[in-house]
Structures are given as structure tokens and as C-alpha cells.
C-alpha positions in Angstrom: -72.6 22.6 -170.8 -70.2 24.7 -168.8 -72.0 27.8 -167.3 -70.2 30.7 -165.8 -72.4 32.7 -163.5 -71.5 36.3 -162.6 -73.6 37.5 -159.6 -73.6 39.8 -156.6 -74.0 37.6 -153.4 -73.8 40.3 -150.8 -77.6 40.1 -149.9 -80.3 37.5 -150.3 -83.1 38.6 -152.7 -85.3 37.2 -155.4 -82.6 36.8 -158.0 -80.1 35.2 -155.5 -82.8 32.8 -154.5 -83.5 31.7 -158.1 -79.8 31.4 -158.8 -79.2 29.2 -155.8 -82.1 27.0 -156.8 -80.8 26.8 -160.4 -77.3 25.6 -159.4 -78.6 23.2 -156.9 -80.9 21.4 -159.3 -79.3 18.2 -160.5 -78.2 18.3 -164.1 -75.3 17.5 -166.4 -74.3 21.2 -166.5 -71.1 22.4 -164.9 -71.5 25.6 -162.9 -68.7 28.1 -162.1 -69.5 31.0 -159.9 -67.9 34.4 -160.0 -69.0 36.8 -157.2 -68.9 40.5 -157.8 -69.4 41.5 -154.1 -66.5 41.6 -151.7 -68.2 39.1 -149.4 -71.1 36.6 -149.3 -74.1 37.6 -147.3 -74.6 35.7 -144.0 -78.0 34.4 -145.2 -76.4 33.0 -148.4 -73.5 31.2 -146.7 -75.4 28.1 -145.9 -77.1 27.5 -149.3 -73.9 28.0 -151.3 -71.6 26.1 -148.9 -70.9 23.3 -151.2 -70.1 25.4 -154.3 -66.7 26.9 -155.1 -67.0 30.7 -155.5 -64.4 33.0 -157.1 -64.3 36.6 -156.0 -64.0 38.4 -159.3 -62.3 41.6 -157.9 -59.7 39.8 -155.8 -56.1 39.4 -156.9 -55.8 36.1 -155.1 -58.4 33.6 -153.9 -56.7 33.4 -150.6 -56.5 37.2 -150.0 -59.0 40.0 -149.9 -56.7 42.3 -151.7 -58.7 43.9 -154.6 -57.5 44.6 -158.1 -56.9 48.3 -158.7 -60.0 49.9 -160.3 -58.3 51.0 -163.5 -57.2 47.4 -164.2 -60.3 45.7 -163.0 -62.1 45.3 -166.3 -59.1 43.6 -167.9 -58.6 41.4 -164.8 -62.2 40.2 -165.0 -62.0 39.5 -168.7 -58.8 37.5 -168.2 -60.4 35.4 -165.5 -63.4 34.8 -167.7 -61.2 33.6 -170.5 -59.4 31.1 -168.3 -62.7 29.4 -167.5 -63.6 28.7 -171.1 -67.3 28.6 -170.4 -69.9 27.7 -173.1 -72.2 30.4 -171.7 -71.7 33.3 -169.4 -74.8 34.5 -167.5 -74.8 37.9 -165.9 -77.4 37.7 -163.1 -79.2 41.1 -163.0 -76.1 43.2 -163.2 -73.8 45.1 -165.6 -70.1 45.0 -165.4 -67.4 46.9 -167.3 -65.4 44.8 -169.8 -62.9 46.0 -172.4 -64.4 43.6 -175.0 -66.7 40.7 -175.2 -65.3 37.4 -173.9 -64.2 35.2 -176.8 -65.6 31.8 -177.8 -68.6 32.0 -175.5 -72.2 33.2 -175.4 -72.9 36.2 -173.2 -76.4 36.4 -171.7 -78.0 38.9 -169.3 -80.6 37.6 -166.9 -83.0 40.5 -165.9 -84.8 40.4 -162.6 -85.5 44.0 -162.1 -82.2 45.8 -162.5 -83.3 47.1 -165.9 -85.7 49.4 -164.1 -82.7 51.2 -162.4 -79.8 51.0 -164.9 -78.5 54.4 -165.9 -78.4 54.8 -169.7 -74.7 55.7 -169.8 -71.7 54.5 -171.8 -70.9 51.6 -169.5 -74.4 50.2 -169.8 -74.6 50.7 -173.6 -71.2 49.1 -174.2 -72.1 46.1 -172.1 -75.5 45.6 -173.7 -74.0 45.8 -177.1 -72.0 42.7 -176.4 -75.0 40.6 -175.5 -76.1 37.5 -177.4 -79.4 37.4 -175.6 -81.6 38.5 -172.7 -83.5 36.2 -170.3 -86.4 38.1 -168.6 -88.1 37.0 -165.4 -91.4 38.3 -166.6 -93.2 40.0 -169.5 -92.7 43.2 -167.5 -89.0 42.6 -167.4 -88.9 41.9 -171.1 -90.8 45.1 -172.0 -88.7 47.2 -169.6 -85.6 46.1 -171.5 -87.2 46.6 -174.9 -88.7 50.0 -174.1 -85.7 51.4 -172.4 -82.8 50.0 -174.4 -84.2 48.6 -177.7 -81.4 46.0 -178.1 -81.1 44.0 -181.3 -80.7 40.6 -179.6 -83.6 38.4 -178.7 -85.4 38.7 -175.3 -87.0 35.5 -174.0 -89.2 35.1 -171.0 -88.7 32.4 -168.3 -91.4 33.1 -165.8 -90.2 32.8 -162.2 -91.0 29.7 -160.2 -89.9 28.4 -156.8 -89.4 24.9 -155.6 -92.4 23.6 -153.7 -92.1 25.0 -150.1 -92.0 22.6 -147.2 -94.2 22.5 -144.1 -97.5 23.5 -145.7 -100.4 22.8 -143.3 -103.0 20.7 -145.2 -105.9 21.8 -143.1 -108.2 24.5 -144.5 -107.0 28.0 -143.5 -109.2 30.1 -141.4 -108.9 33.6 -140.2 -107.2 34.2 -136.8 -108.3 36.6 -134.1 -106.8 39.1 -134.4 -106.5 38.9 -138.2 -102.8 38.5 -139.1 -101.3 40.4 -141.9 -97.8 39.6 -143.1 -95.1 40.8 -145.4 -91.6 39.5 -146.1 -88.9 41.4 -148.0 -85.7 43.4 -147.7 -86.5 46.4 -145.4 -85.9 49.1 -148.0 -87.9 52.1 -149.0 -89.1 50.8 -152.4 -90.9 47.8 -150.8 -93.6 50.1 -149.5 -93.8 48.5 -146.1 -94.9 51.9 -144.8 -98.1 51.4 -146.8 -98.8 48.3 -144.8 -98.2 50.1 -141.5 -100.6 52.9 -142.5 -103.1 50.2 -143.5 -102.9 48.6 -140.0 -103.4 52.0 -138.5 -106.5 52.7 -140.6 -108.0 49.3 -139.9 -107.5 49.9 -136.2 -109.3 53.2 -136.5 -112.2 51.3 -138.2 -112.4 49.1 -135.2 -110.8 45.9 -136.5 -108.6 43.6 -134.4 -105.5 43.3 -136.6 -101.7 42.7 -136.4 -98.9 42.5 -138.9 -95.6 40.6 -139.0 -92.7 42.0 -141.0 -90.1 39.4 -141.9 -86.7 40.6 -143.3 -83.8 42.8 -142.6 -82.4 46.0 -144.2 -81.3 49.5 -143.7 -84.9 50.8 -143.4 -85.7 48.9 -140.3 -85.0 51.8 -137.8 -87.2 54.1 -139.9 -90.0 51.5 -139.9 -89.8 51.1 -136.1 -90.0 54.9 -135.7 -93.1 55.0 -137.9 -94.6 52.1 -135.9 -94.1 54.1 -132.7 -95.5 57.3 -134.3 -98.6 55.5 -135.3 -98.9 53.9 -131.8 -98.8 50.4 -133.3 -96.0 48.9 -131.2 -98.3 46.2 -129.8 -99.6 45.4 -133.3 -96.4 45.1 -135.3 -93.9 42.3 -135.1 -90.4 42.6 -136.7 -89.3 39.0 -136.9 -86.1 39.5 -138.9 -84.7 37.4 -141.8 -85.9 33.8 -141.8 -84.1 31.2 -143.7 -87.1 28.9 -143.6 -90.4 30.6 -144.1 -93.0 27.9 -143.6 -93.9 29.0 -140.0 -94.3 32.6 -141.2 -96.7 31.7 -144.0 -98.6 29.2 -141.9 -99.3 31.8 -139.2 -100.4 34.7 -141.3 -103.8 35.2 -143.0 -103.2 37.8 -145.7 -100.0 38.7 -147.4 -99.4 42.4 -148.0 -97.3 43.2 -151.1 -97.2 47.0 -151.3 -94.0 47.9 -153.3 -93.5 50.9 -155.6 -92.0 48.5 -158.1 -91.8 44.7 -158.3 -90.6 42.8 -161.5 -92.1 39.6 -160.2 -93.0 38.8 -156.6 -91.5 35.5 -155.4 -92.7 36.0 -151.9 -96.2 36.5 -153.2 -96.0 33.3 -155.2 -94.8 31.5 -152.1 -97.7 32.8 -150.1 -100.1 31.2 -152.6 -98.7 27.7 -151.8 -99.8 28.2 -148.2 -103.3 29.3 -149.2 -102.6 32.9 -148.2 -104.4 35.5 -150.4 -102.3 38.5 -151.5 -103.0 42.2 -151.8 -100.8 43.7 -154.4 -100.3 46.6 -156.9 -101.2 46.2 -160.6 -97.7 47.3 -161.7 -94.7 45.7 -163.3 -94.8 41.9 -163.1 -97.1 41.5 -160.1 -100.2 40.6 -162.2 -98.1 37.8 -163.7 -97.4 36.4 -160.3 -100.9 36.5 -158.7 -104.2 36.0 -160.7 -106.2 39.1 -159.8 -109.6 38.5 -158.1 -108.8 34.8 -157.9 -105.9 34.4 -155.5 -105.6 38.0 -154.4 -106.8 41.5 -154.9 -104.9 43.8 -157.3 -105.1 47.5 -156.7 -104.1 50.5 -158.9 -101.4 52.7 -157.3 -102.7 56.3 -156.9 -100.5 58.0 -154.3 -97.5 60.0 -155.6 -94.1 59.6 -154.0 -94.3 63.1 -152.6 -97.7 62.6 -151.0 -96.6 59.3 -149.5 -93.5 61.0 -148.1 -95.8 63.6 -146.5 -97.8 60.8 -144.8 -94.8 59.0 -143.4 -92.3 61.7 -142.8 -89.5 59.8 -144.6 -87.6 60.2 -147.9 -88.2 57.7 -150.7 -85.4 57.4 -153.2 -86.7 55.9 -156.5 -86.1 58.3 -159.4 -87.1 55.7 -162.1 -90.1 54.7 -164.2 -92.2 51.6 -163.7 -94.0 49.4 -166.2 -97.8 49.7 -166.6 -99.0 46.3 -167.9 -102.4 47.6 -168.8 -101.2 50.3 -171.1 -97.8 48.7 -172.0 -96.0 51.9 -171.2 -93.5 53.3 -168.7 -95.1 55.5 -166.1 -94.1 57.5 -163.0 -94.2 55.3 -159.9 -96.9 55.6 -157.3 -97.7 53.9 -154.1 -100.9 52.1 -153.2 -103.5 54.0 -151.1 -103.7 52.7 -147.6 -107.4 53.4 -147.6 -107.8 51.1 -150.6 -105.6 48.5 -149.0 -107.8 48.7 -145.9 -110.9 48.2 -148.1 -109.2 45.1 -149.7 -108.4 43.6 -146.3 -112.0 44.2 -145.1 -113.2 42.4 -148.3 -111.0 39.4 -147.5 -112.1 39.4 -143.9 -115.5 38.2 -145.0 -115.2 34.5 -144.2 -116.7 32.9 -147.3 -114.6 35.3 -149.5 -111.5 34.4 -147.6 -112.1 30.7 -147.9 -112.6 31.0 -151.6 -109.5 33.1 -152.2 -107.4 30.8 -149.9 -108.6 27.7 -151.7 -108.0 29.2 -155.1 -104.5 30.3 -154.1 -103.4 26.8 -153.0 -105.0 25.2 -156.0 -103.3 27.6 -158.4 -99.9 27.1 -156.8 -100.1 23.3 -156.9 -101.4 23.1 -160.5 -99.8 26.0 -162.3 -96.5 26.8 -160.5 -94.3 23.8 -161.5 -90.7 24.5 -160.6 -89.5 21.6 -162.8 -91.1 23.4 -165.8 -89.2 26.6 -164.9 -85.9 24.8 -164.7 -86.6 23.1 -168.0 -87.5 26.4 -169.7 -84.4 28.1 -168.3 -82.2 25.3 -169.5 -83.8 25.2 -172.9 -83.5 29.0 -173.2 -79.8 28.9 -172.4 -79.3 26.1 -174.9 -81.4 28.0 -177.5 -79.1 31.0 -177.3 -76.0 28.8 -177.5 -77.3 26.9 -180.5 -78.5 30.1 -182.3 -75.2 31.8 -181.9 -73.1 28.8 -182.9 -75.1 28.0 -186.0 -73.6 29.0 -189.4 -74.9 32.2 -191.1 
């Protein structure tokens, strides 16, 4: 099957990671890549090195000259038609097209963008062309259904990652000081500020604690300023983007996932492979990634955006709703309380509790998170949509 993938490759995130794994998995499929960004992010260059990438907005593959905006949708459609793909997969983005590409199946893969899409004419017209939606989680599926109510089928292919390398086989034990860790793009919605407030609170409670923050992003300077304000400079390590994460996960004790929204936490799932328990919010797809009270501690977000802004002295820009998996409704977003996060850390600092959660995490990852099953489900889902739309009425 010839698959045309349309994706933004400017930055490495969860959807880009899954996409790269998909195209690198041996199969009889033929992959063609159309990139919507003007350039490929530095952290993506190496993984995509052996794949040919077309820049969809460029007039020539050899020049960076962009197609004029008023012609761009026609230019993109023409390029798509030349490829003659069996299936076109739009990875977590919407683009403007004058009409649906002919003689192909158009699918949208949602990995969280549906939380933020504006319900305007561009989005409505694009969604009306779809033959199907592939959702990364039940939360993603319900967000699409509750917000857009599309007539096409929405099928779930739960996120999975390839087995990480470099996992220490020895039983994990708590370090002194206890090492918290978080890894993500350094942006406001990831709630890394909650983790910094948590470290500050635990220090006030007399605990010996540190945190390592892996990743890069436009919020780094603000996080560094908050670190200085809280007098945590000797307790916080900004280690930057890491292509290979095994050393990070092997050296931390507890993974902090404190976002305001998270369709499905791949980094949380990765932490489980290394036997690292996770503290996370009971929102969106997070409970689908981490079994609560088994591999980690799920907490209910209770702090409004305004109250959190007052605590940190920074602006948070997220004017969208999130999915409440308990009530199956869309609700206003809130942050986790750093007091409750501190309580959760203290609970995991009890040695027998930590050992139990760490053992459960590694066992769950090795027995339940089969990447081959994910790849098979994704492939079967794509083929299902192709066969359904090609069958006679």
C-alpha cells in the first residue's frame, strides 16, 4: 500500500516520534512524506535521514522559495494527485484544500490537535472530506466526537513505543537525594511550573530532593527565572533535549507529569519501562497510559489557570477545554495542586511502596505495551478504512 504522510516536522514531539517509528518499521508499504513546515527540526534530522521528504509549500525541491499563499491549496492538491497514494494520512494537522484528493482515502490521525482546533470554515471543510479518523486514545476519540460530531468512523489505536534500550535490570531503589524527573517540550501547557513548586514545597517539608528537566522550548527562560525565584538553583537541572533517554530514566526515581492537557503521555509510558512510577493528572488520555494506583498516582486537577498564574507570576495561554474521562465531558482546564503532588511524592518515598510501584511499572510495560501490536493495529486500521471506502455500496 502506498501511504502519503502529511506532517509538520519542525519540532520533535509525541506525534513525530510515533510517525518516525511507523515509517521505520519494516513492511511492504511504500511511504511518501510531505512536510508542512519550512524546515526539519534538528532533533528529527538524524531519524529521518534515510527517507525522502517533500516540502509541500516549496515551488521546487531544490529551492526554499515558497508558493504564494493564495495559490498554496491548489499547489498542495496538485502535488498530492501526482503521488497517486492509496491512503493519505494527515498527522495531527488540518490543511486547506480546494477539494478532496481523488482516487484515494483521506484519514486524519489525531494526537491532541483536536483540543485546539478552531471551529472555523477551514476546519469544517477539511473534516467534511475525511473518510476516517484514527485516534491515539479514547480521550482523543471523544474529543473529536464531542467537538466536531463527524459522520465518518473514529477508530482508536492506542499509543505504544518501541522497547527502549539501556534499561537497568537491577531493582530500582530510591537515591539520596530523591530524584524527580520530567521530559517534554518546555512550553506553558506542560505544567513544569507545578513540578518546580512541588520541589519547593518538599524542601520546606524537610526532604532532600532534586529534579531534572529534559527538553527544550521557548519557556526555558521563564522556568529558569522561576527556579531562581524559588531559590532552587542547586536543586534543578536543565539537561536539554536528549535523543537517547535511557540514562535520564535510569537516574531518576519518580517521573512528574503535570500538564494542563495530555492526549496520551508517551514519556510517561517510557518511564514505566524503566520501573519509574509516575505522578500524573486524571485528565484526557493520561489514565489510559498509566494504571492508577498500580504504576503511578493519578491526581484530580483543582487549581484554576488564574490561581496558578498568580503562584508563578507567568501567563498561561490555553483557552481550550479538556476531556474529563470520569464524567465523559469537556471541562475547563485546571492544574494539579503542588501540595497534592508533594503528598504523592511523599507516599512514593516510603520504600516498600516505591518498590511495589516500581515493580508494577516494569511488569506492566513488558507485558502490556507491545509495540508490534500497536503497529499491527495501525496497519489494520488503515487497511480497514481503505477497504470500507473501496467496497461497493
